[in-house]
ROVOBA-496960 format. One line per field, with one value per residue (C-alpha): x, y, z; residue in three letters; residue number from 1. Coordinates in steps of 0.25 Angstrom, whole numbers. Layout:
N
c1 = [X/...]
c2 = [Y/...]
c3 = [Z/...]
res = [ALA/...]
n = [NUM/...]
REM end
This chain:
412
c1 = [405/406/410/422/427/424/432/444/443/444/456/463/460/465/478/480/477/487/498/495/498/508/514/500/496/508/506/492/495/505/495/490/504/508/496/497/512/510/498/506/519/512/505/518/525/513/512/527/528/515/521/535/529/520/532/544/542/532/540/532/522/507/508/520/521/532/534/544/547/541/533/528/518/516/527/524/536/529/524/537/545/534/536/551/550/539/543/555/563/558/567/571/563/550/552/554/541/533/539/535/521/516/506/500/513/520/534/540/554/563/572/582/590/602/612/626/638/641/655/660/674/676/661/653/638/634/621/615/603/606/594/594/582/576/576/561/563/567/553/545/551/553/568/569/583/588/601/603/593/588/594/591/586/600/607/599/599/615/616/624/630/621/616/605/608/600/602/610/620/622/624/634/642/640/637/641/643/635/633/628/639/647/650/646/652/641/648/661/653/653/639/637/627/616/606/602/588/580/581/570/574/573/563/565/580/583/587/580/591/602/601/607/599/606/600/593/601/614/610/606/619/628/621/609/595/596/587/576/569/557/548/543/532/522/508/502/495/490/476/483/493/484/483/498/501/491/497/512/507/501/513/523/514/513/528/530/519/511/497/484/485/500/504/512/527/530/525/519/519/513/515/500/503/514/506/494/503/509/495/492/504/502/488/492/502/492/482/492/495/480/479/491/487/473/479/487/475/466/477/479/464/462/474/468/454/460/469/456/448/460/459/444/446/457/448/435/436/439/427/418/423/421/407/403/406/398/406/397/399/403/414/420/418/425/437/441/438/447/458/457/457/469/477/475/477/490/495/491/500/512/510/510/523/530/525/530/544/545/541/552/563/559/559/572/580/574/569/555/547/537/527/517/504/495/484/491/494/479/474/484/480/465/465/472/462/450/456/457/443/437/444/442/426/424/433/427/413/416/422/409/400/406/397/402/399/406/417/419/420/432/445/455]
c2 = [-32/-46/-58/-60/-46/-46/-59/-53/-40/-49/-56/-43/-38/-50/-50/-35/-38/-50/-42/-30/-39/-50/-53/-55/-63/-72/-75/-77/-88/-96/-106/-108/-109/-120/-128/-128/-131/-142/-148/-147/-152/-165/-167/-166/-176/-186/-184/-185/-198/-204/-204/-208/-220/-225/-225/-228/-234/-245/-253/-266/-263/-264/-279/-281/-284/-286/-295/-290/-292/-279/-268/-257/-248/-240/-239/-246/-249/-260/-267/-266/-272/-283/-286/-286/-297/-305/-304/-312/-309/-314/-325/-332/-345/-337/-330/-344/-349/-337/-336/-350/-350/-336/-337/-323/-316/-315/-313/-314/-308/-306/-295/-293/-281/-275/-264/-265/-257/-257/-255/-253/-248/-236/-233/-238/-237/-240/-245/-250/-258/-272/-281/-295/-298/-310/-307/-304/-292/-284/-285/-286/-273/-266/-265/-261/-262/-251/-258/-273/-282/-287/-299/-313/-326/-333/-322/-324/-339/-339/-328/-320/-306/-298/-284/-275/-261/-248/-235/-229/-240/-239/-224/-225/-236/-236/-221/-222/-236/-249/-256/-269/-280/-271/-275/-269/-274/-276/-278/-283/-293/-290/-289/-288/-277/-283/-271/-257/-253/-242/-230/-229/-216/-214/-214/-203/-201/-216/-221/-234/-236/-239/-254/-267/-279/-293/-307/-310/-324/-316/-307/-319/-326/-314/-306/-315/-310/-306/-294/-303/-301/-295/-303/-294/-299/-296/-301/-307/-293/-282/-289/-301/-292/-294/-309/-311/-304/-313/-325/-321/-318/-332/-339/-331/-333/-348/-349/-342/-351/-339/-342/-336/-326/-323/-309/-309/-309/-302/-289/-287/-274/-269/-256/-254/-255/-245/-235/-237/-235/-222/-217/-219/-212/-200/-200/-198/-188/-180/-181/-175/-164/-161/-159/-149/-142/-140/-134/-124/-121/-118/-109/-102/-100/-94/-85/-81/-78/-69/-61/-59/-54/-44/-40/-38/-29/-21/-19/-16/-2/-7/-17/-5/3/-9/-12/3/3/-9/-22/-33/-43/-54/-45/-43/-57/-62/-52/-58/-72/-71/-64/-75/-86/-80/-78/-93/-97/-89/-96/-109/-105/-102/-115/-122/-115/-118/-133/-134/-128/-138/-149/-145/-144/-157/-164/-158/-160/-172/-186/-183/-183/-171/-168/-156/-161/-150/-155/-151/-137/-135/-141/-132/-119/-122/-126/-113/-105/-112/-110/-95/-94/-102/-94/-81/-82/-76/-64/-62/-62/-53/-43/-45/-42/-29/-17/-7/5/-1/-5/9/15/6/14/9]
c3 = [138/132/140/132/133/148/150/143/151/163/158/155/168/175/168/172/186/186/180/190/202/197/211/217/205/206/221/219/209/217/222/208/202/212/210/195/195/205/196/183/189/195/182/174/182/181/166/164/172/166/152/158/166/154/144/152/166/162/153/154/144/144/144/154/169/178/190/201/215/221/215/223/217/230/240/252/261/269/256/249/261/261/247/248/259/252/237/233/220/207/202/189/192/194/181/174/180/176/162/159/164/161/150/149/149/135/141/155/157/169/173/185/187/195/193/187/183/168/162/148/146/155/156/168/172/186/191/178/178/174/170/168/159/151/136/135/144/132/126/140/145/132/131/116/110/102/99/99/106/119/126/121/127/123/131/143/143/141/151/141/145/135/139/134/138/141/133/145/144/129/131/142/136/121/118/104/100/98/111/105/107/117/131/144/158/168/182/175/165/150/143/129/124/115/115/119/125/120/129/140/147/162/173/184/180/180/166/161/151/161/160/155/153/152/152/165/165/164/175/184/181/184/195/199/201/216/213/207/194/188/178/166/158/147/146/133/132/140/142/149/157/170/167/164/178/185/179/182/196/198/192/202/214/210/209/223/229/234/240/236/247/246/240/227/230/217/210/197/189/175/167/170/185/184/177/187/198/192/189/204/209/199/204/218/214/206/218/227/217/215/230/230/218/224/237/228/219/231/238/224/222/236/234/220/227/237/227/218/230/233/218/219/231/223/211/218/213/199/199/203/191/182/187/186/171/168/172/176/187/177/172/186/189/176/178/192/188/176/184/195/184/176/189/192/178/177/190/183/170/179/186/173/169/182/181/167/171/182/173/163/174/181/167/163/176/183/178/181/168/168/157/158/153/146/154/167/161/157/171/179/172/171/186/190/182/188/202/199/194/206/216/208/209/222/220/206/212/223/212/204/215/219/219/209/218/230/222/216/230/233/232/221]
res = [UNK/UNK/UNK/UNK/UNK/UNK/UNK/UNK/UNK/UNK/UNK/UNK/UNK/UNK/UNK/UNK/UNK/UNK/UNK/UNK/UNK/UNK/UNK/UNK/UNK/UNK/UNK/UNK/UNK/UNK/UNK/UNK/UNK/UNK/UNK/UNK/UNK/UNK/UNK/UNK/UNK/UNK/UNK/UNK/UNK/UNK/UNK/UNK/UNK/UNK/UNK/UNK/UNK/UNK/UNK/UNK/UNK/UNK/UNK/UNK/UNK/UNK/UNK/UNK/UNK/UNK/UNK/UNK/UNK/UNK/UNK/UNK/UNK/UNK/UNK/UNK/UNK/UNK/UNK/UNK/UNK/UNK/UNK/UNK/UNK/UNK/UNK/UNK/UNK/UNK/UNK/UNK/UNK/UNK/UNK/UNK/UNK/UNK/UNK/UNK/UNK/UNK/UNK/UNK/UNK/UNK/UNK/UNK/UNK/UNK/UNK/UNK/UNK/UNK/UNK/UNK/UNK/UNK/UNK/UNK/UNK/UNK/UNK/UNK/UNK/UNK/UNK/UNK/UNK/UNK/UNK/UNK/UNK/UNK/UNK/UNK/UNK/UNK/UNK/UNK/UNK/UNK/UNK/UNK/UNK/UNK/UNK/UNK/UNK/UNK/UNK/UNK/UNK/UNK/UNK/UNK/UNK/UNK/UNK/UNK/UNK/UNK/UNK/UNK/UNK/UNK/UNK/UNK/UNK/UNK/UNK/UNK/UNK/UNK/UNK/UNK/UNK/UNK/UNK/UNK/UNK/UNK/UNK/UNK/UNK/UNK/UNK/UNK/UNK/UNK/UNK/UNK/UNK/UNK/UNK/UNK/UNK/UNK/UNK/UNK/UNK/UNK/UNK/UNK/UNK/UNK/UNK/UNK/UNK/UNK/UNK/UNK/UNK/UNK/UNK/UNK/UNK/UNK/UNK/UNK/UNK/UNK/UNK/UNK/UNK/UNK/UNK/UNK/UNK/UNK/UNK/UNK/UNK/UNK/UNK/UNK/UNK/UNK/UNK/UNK/UNK/UNK/UNK/UNK/UNK/UNK/UNK/UNK/UNK/UNK/UNK/UNK/UNK/UNK/UNK/UNK/UNK/UNK/UNK/UNK/UNK/UNK/UNK/UNK/UNK/UNK/UNK/UNK/UNK/UNK/UNK/UNK/UNK/UNK/UNK/UNK/UNK/UNK/UNK/UNK/UNK/UNK/UNK/UNK/UNK/UNK/UNK/UNK/UNK/UNK/UNK/UNK/UNK/UNK/UNK/UNK/UNK/UNK/UNK/UNK/UNK/UNK/UNK/UNK/UNK/UNK/UNK/UNK/UNK/UNK/UNK/UNK/UNK/UNK/UNK/UNK/UNK/UNK/UNK/UNK/UNK/UNK/UNK/UNK/UNK/UNK/UNK/UNK/UNK/UNK/UNK/UNK/UNK/UNK/UNK/UNK/UNK/UNK/UNK/UNK/UNK/UNK/UNK/UNK/UNK/UNK/UNK/UNK/UNK/UNK/UNK/UNK/UNK/UNK/UNK/UNK/UNK/UNK/UNK/UNK/UNK/UNK/UNK/UNK/UNK/UNK/UNK/UNK/UNK/UNK/UNK/UNK/UNK/UNK/UNK/UNK/UNK/UNK/UNK/UNK/UNK/UNK/UNK/UNK/UNK/UNK/UNK/UNK/UNK/UNK/UNK/UNK/UNK/UNK/UNK/UNK/UNK/UNK/UNK/UNK/UNK/UNK/UNK/UNK/UNK/UNK/UNK/UNK/UNK/UNK/UNK/UNK]
n = [1/2/3/4/5/6/7/8/9/10/11/12/13/14/15/16/17/18/19/20/21/22/23/24/25/26/27/28/29/30/31/32/33/34/35/36/37/38/39/40/41/42/43/44/45/46/47/48/49/50/51/52/53/54/55/56/57/58/59/60/61/62/63/64/65/66/67/68/69/70/71/72/73/74/75/76/77/78/79/80/81/82/83/84/85/86/87/88/89/90/91/92/93/94/95/96/97/98/99/100/101/102/103/104/105/106/107/108/109/110/111/112/113/114/115/116/117/118/119/120/121/122/123/124/125/126/127/128/129/130/131/132/133/134/135/136/137/138/139/140/141/142/143/144/145/146/147/148/149/150/151/152/153/154/155/156/157/158/159/160/161/162/163/164/165/166/167/168/169/170/171/172/173/174/175/176/177/178/179/180/181/182/183/184/185/186/187/188/189/190/191/192/193/194/195/196/197/198/199/200/201/202/203/204/205/206/207/208/209/210/211/212/213/214/215/216/217/218/219/220/221/222/223/224/225/226/227/228/229/230/231/232/233/234/235/236/237/238/239/240/241/242/243/244/245/246/247/248/249/250/251/252/253/254/255/256/257/258/259/260/261/262/263/264/265/266/267/268/269/270/271/272/273/274/275/276/277/278/279/280/281/282/283/284/285/286/287/288/289/290/291/292/293/294/295/296/297/298/299/300/301/302/303/304/305/306/307/308/309/310/311/312/313/314/315/316/317/318/319/320/321/322/323/324/325/326/327/328/329/330/331/332/333/334/335/336/337/338/339/340/341/342/343/344/345/346/347/348/349/350/351/352/353/354/355/356/357/358/359/360/361/362/363/364/365/366/367/368/369/370/371/372/373/374/375/376/377/378/379/380/381/382/383/384/385/386/387/388/389/390/391/392/393/394/395/396/397/398/399/400/401/402/403/404/405/406/407/408/409/410/411/412]
REM end
């Protein structure tokens, strides 16, 4: 008998055995199914979020950085309270000082924000993000206009009531008409629309298009900047990003009269830092998932081994007959190894299917972006089959070593 024929005979026998005891096979596979589902679900969340973070959350670009009052990359309540006490709000005079002296930054802009209610006729939008921004913020933070234009220096200097609106605002107040030149009421004050931003989508269900941007001087005149502001800047190029941050840090420390041993009383953030933090976070999640998956896999493997031992006992007479008509130890070994691997592999496939259904449901009914990567599918099925193969070695060897005469004496 050729090796090829022996293998396919083993596959056929394994399929018949699995079909003959469906309930037992399913119960045997529960551990493998849970392990594979967990593995693929976690990899799907991480994969979907990797793409989303890279394309949507980090809008500073490769050359950009942001200076803000507090940035917490890892939640530490004690540190947060300390920064709340120590770090004052960033102010306009500091911005002017930084902008005039920063030589390694191509552009430095400022942003301050609050929430307002917006009216137009009978339509009302509550809790809209209102940003006061310097005119260069359009370029720095990539607010591309699809209609009209961004704010100008003249509108900022003269504190004019001009507004650059997000796509949600346009859709709500001007669903079919041209918004350019139209008026919106912000807390009872009229503002003229000068441009509409390109749609950016949402992050975890929170729209990034529900905003209005007005000149920062206008915001300061009407509402003040009690919430402080952020400074957004772009370095001369990516190679100078670190140097530009160091220069900005030095200038702000000098303005605030901080000594060499004093901690910064502000925070700095780059796109690279955000992505690095995200990778660290997902790495920790993945490590936890590996631990859970490992436990499920070992439990599933032990169950498979016990079931296969029971199968060997059930088929002792059959093994004796096969050996008496010329089956070799290798043929018996292959049969049980293939059956064990197929059992686990089928569990892996079921786990893949369950994980895919979960991903579709989560992606459809929640804001969490999930994307099932092909590598996760291949890894899940391969790992499952490998577990089945490993834990099937002992039962297969036990079957292959059976003495044919003793085996034939066993009653069917």
